[in-house]
N, C-alpha and C positions, 0 to 999 in steps of 0.2 A: 686252483690258485697258483700253482707253480707255472702253469701255462701262461697265465696273465703276466706274471713278473718276467717270464722269459721273453714274451712278446715285447714288453716295455724295453727290456735290455737290448734286444735285437734292433728295435726301432731307433734306439739311441745311435746306433752305428749306421743305420740306413736312412738317416734324416734327409728329406728331399730339399730342393732349392727354395721352396716357399718358406720353410723354416728359417733358413739363413737370411732370406730377405726380410722376414719379420724382425729378427734380432737386429739386423742392420737398420731397419726403419726405427726401431725403438731407440737405438743408440744415437741415431740422427736427431730424434726428438730431444733427447737429453742434451746433446751437444749444442743445439740451437736455443733451447728454451729453459734449461735448468737455471734457477735463480742464482745459485752460487757461481756458475760459469759466467753468467751475465755480469755479476759483480766483479769477478776476476777480470773480465774484459774492460770494464770501466776503470779499474785500477791500472791496467796496462796502458790505457790511453793517458791517464794522469802521469804515469812514470815516464812515458815517452816524451811528453811535453816538458816535464821536469828535467830530463836528461839533455834537452837542447838548450838549457840555460847556462850561463857562465862562460860563453864563448866570445863575448864582446869585451872591448877595453872598458876601463872605468869611465864614468860619466865626465863630461867636460866640467871645468871649474871656472866660474865667473866671479870676479870680485870688483868692487868699486869703493872708493874712499874719498872723504872730504876732510881736509886737515887745516883748520884756521891757523894763521900765524899768530905769534904772541905780541905782535905790534901791528899798527895800521900800515906801516911801510912794508912789512914783510908780505902782506896779502894772504890769500888762501891758496892751498895746494889741492889739486884734484887728481885722482888716479883711477884707472880701471884696467882690467886685464882679463884675458881669456886664455886658458891653458888646457892641454889634453895630455894625459899620461898614457904610456904604452909599455907593456912588458916586452921582453925579447920575443920575436916572432915564433921561435921554436915552441914556446909555452902554449900558444894558441893551437898549433898543429897537434901537439900531444894531448891537449885537453879535448880536442875534437875526437881523437881516436878513443879516448877513455869514455867519452859520452856515447859514442857509437856502440862500444862494447857493453856499456851499461844498459842500452836499449836491448841488445841481444840477451843480456842476463834477465831483464824484465820479461822478455818474450818467452824464454825457457821456463821461468818460474810460472808464467801464465799457463804454458803447455802442461807443466807438471800438475798444477792445481786442477786443470781441466781433465787430465788423464786420470787422476785419483777419483774425481767425481764419477767419471764414466765407468771406471773399474768397479766402484761401489754399486753403481746402477746395474751393471752386468751381473755381479754376484747376487744382488737382490733378486734379479729375475731368475737366476739359477735356484735360489732358495724357494721362489714361488713354484717353479717347475717341480722341485723336489717335494714340496708339500702337496701339490696336486697329484703327483705320482703316488705318494703315501696314502692320500685320501682314496684313490682308486683301489689300492690294495686293501685298505681297511674296510671299504664298502663291500668288497668281495668277501672278506672274512665275515662281515656282519650277515651277509646273505647266507653264507654257509652255516653260521650259528643259528639263524632263524629256521632254516630247514631242519637242522638237528633238533632244535627245541620242539618243533611241531611233531617230528618223528617220535621223540621221547615222551611227549605228552600222550600220544596214542598208546605207546608201550606201557606207560603208567596206568592208563585206563584199563588196559587188558592184563595188568599185573606182570608184565614182562620186564619191567625196569624199576629201579628204586628211586625214591625222592631225592636221595643224596646226589645221584648222578644228574638228575634234572636240575637241582640247585647249582651244581657246578657249571652246567651249561648256561644258566641264567647269569651267574657271576661273570663268566667270560664274555657273554653278550653285553652285559652292562659296562664292562671295562673297555671293550672295543667301541661302544657307543660314545663313551666319555672321551676316548682318544680322538674319535672323529670330530667331536665338537671342538676340541682343542685345536686340531689341525685346520678346521674351517675358520676359526677365529684368527689363527696365525696367517692363513692365506689372505684373509680380508685385510689384515694390517699390512702385509707385503704389497697387496694391490694398491692400497692407499699411498704407501711410500713410493711405489713406482709412478703413480700419478703425479705426486709432488716432484719427483726427480725429473720427470719428463716436462715439467712446467705447465701442465694442463690438467685441470680437474675433470675435463670432459674426455680425456684420453683413456681408452680402454687398454689395460696392459695385456700384452701377449703372454700366453702360457702354453707352451708347446714342448716339443722334445729339445734336448740339449743339441747344440750345433755339433756337426762333425768336424773335428780339428785334427790335423795330422800332427803327430809328435815330432817336434823339431830336433835336429842334431844339435848337441850342446855347443860345439865349437862355432857353428853357424849362428846359433842363438846369441851367444855372448858377443860375437862380432857385431851382429845387428844392433843389439842393445847399447853397446859401447858407442856406436855411431849415431844413434837416433834418440835414445832415451834421455829425457831431461835430467834425470838423477845423475847420469854419467857426464853430461855436458856442462851442467852448472858449476861443479868444482873447477873445471878447466877454464871456464870464462872468468870466474872469480880470481883465479891465479893470474890470468893474463892481465886483468885490470890492475892487480897489485903490482905486477912487473912494470906496467906503464906508469903507475903512480911513482915508482922509484925514479924513472926517467924524468917525470914531471917535476919532482922535488929537486932534482939536480939543476933544473933551469933557474932555481932560486939563486944560484951563484952567478947568473948572467946579469949584466946591467939592465936597468930600465931607462926609459926615455921620457922626456917631457918637452913639448913644444907649445908656443903660445904667442900672443900678441898683447903688448902692454903699453900703456900711455901714462905720462906724468905731465900735468898742466899747471904751470906757474903763472903768476901775473905778467911776468915779462917774457916767458918762453914756454914752449911745449915740446915734449920729447915723446915720440911714438915710434914703435918698431917691434920686430919679432924678438922672441927670447927662446932659449933652449936650455935644457938641463939634463943631467945624467945621474941616475941612482947607482951608487957604488956599494955593492953588497959586501958587508964585512962580517957581521955576526947574526943577522936576522935569520939566516938559514942554518945556523949552527945545530948539529946533531939531527937535523930533520932527515937527511939522506940515510943516516944509519938507522933511524927509526923506521923509515919506509922500507929499507932493505930487510930489516928484521921481520916486518909484517909480511913481506913477500916470501921470506923463507918459511914462515909459519903457514902461509897459504899453500906453498908447494907441498909441505909435509901433510897438511890436512887433506889436500887433493889426493895424494897417494893413498892415505889411510882410508878415505871415503870410497875410492874406486876399488881398493882391495877388499873392503868390507862388502861392497855391493856384489862383487864377483863371488865372494865366499857365500853370501846369502843366496845368490843365484844357483850356485852349485848345490847347496842344500835343498833348495826348492825343487831343483831338477831331480835329485835323488828321491825326494819325497813323492814326486809325481810318479816316478817309475815304481816305487814301492806300492803306491795305491793301485796302479794298473795291474801289478802282479797279484795283489790281494783280491781284486775284482775277478780276475781270471780264475783264481783258485776256488773262490766261493761259488762262482757260476758253474764251474766244472762239477763240484760236489753236488750242487742242487740239481743239475741236469741228470746226474747218475742216480740220484735218489728218486726221481720221477714223482716228486710232490707227495701228496697224501694218498696216492692210488692204492698202495699195498696196505697201509694202516686202515684205510676206509674199508677195504675188502675184509680185513681181519675183524674190524669192529662189527661190520654187518653180519659176519658169520659167527659172532660171539666168541671169537678166539682171544680177544683182548678186552679189557675193561675200558670204560670211558676215561678213567684216570690215566691209564697207560696211553690211550689215544691222545689225550691232552698234553701229556709229557712229550710225546713225539712232535705234536703241533707246536709246542712252545719252542723247541729247538729249531724247527723249520721256520717259524715266524721270526725268531731272532736273527736267523741267517738272512731272511728276506729284508728285514729292517736294516741290518748291517750293510747289505748290498746297496740299498738305496742311499744310505749315508755315504758309503764309499764312492758311489757314482757322483754324488754332489761334491764331495771333497775333491775328487779327481778333476771335475770340470772347473772348479775354482782354482785348483793348482795350475791347470793349463792356462786359464785366463790371466793369472798372475804372471806366469812365465811369458806370455805373449801380450802383455799390456801395452808394449810399444806399438803394436799394430793399431791400437786405438788412435794413434797420431794421424792415421790416414782417414779417419772419420771426418766428413765435412764439418766445418765450424764457421761461425760468423767472422767477418773480417773486422779487426780492431786496429 
């Protein structure tokens, strides 16, 4: 049994290229076909279109009038006019910059949503690999219990063993069989979830060894994530938009313009010609600049707080990853030095220890094996979380 688990562990670190390609192919399926990512893409399209609105002047204003005189001699007066209002040109330039950054913000939010879905898919695949590894170990234990049961059955028939020892073997066999059933059900559910996340009911989920991933240097890791991870970039873009909104609000203190063409037609004369007007800002923009500046100050403080929190969480995740790696190395070293059940098996066969003592040793060994499998899974997930920005490089549909 110890040899089997050792081979699994060694294979984890000697995974070949095919394994990496399979994981990449799976993530490619998720990136292109996952229903949630497709929905995020549609939302991104809508937000891009929405961000391109509000860049044009207000609509032209057309009016016409007919005013009868109060006497027959006065006659009737007819009027018509066409006018167009404009804000100060600086406002349109600033609004365009804000809209462009709003599109960048929408894109980063799309990337973040896509990244989280792909990270969940990757961890789900790791859970499937963990369950299949555990099933392999449990099936090996079941085979060992079956052989032991047959051996003790023969010993009972010859009077060399007691029924109590035999019943203990049956109980352990029943327990491991139940655990196998639970693991098989969990693996089936994970496969179904993987099929959903890949966007294809016909897609067969890969279940293989964990990928081999080099442990990154922390300073390099935090530098890469600060430059590429949407969680770090979104607060910066939000702050930039708030700053530009302050400048846009200040344009409210600049005059607006109106030009047009107007006509008045009287019975005895007609007057037609261009007209122009000027909006003088007095109180409409009162306190708006202060409000926008306060919002920008809050955005700056929030950006700093969010980035500081992200770096702190990253440092904690990195420390947790190192602790998991250390624990794995320690347990593996102990298990390798113990050489599995070789010596207890020899003692049991020679009659030097009882079945109860043998099971007590097995219980400790199996707990260590189970713990090692759990730690391996947790370690792979911790690495995936630390390196989630690498998922940004996965091909995705253009939106």
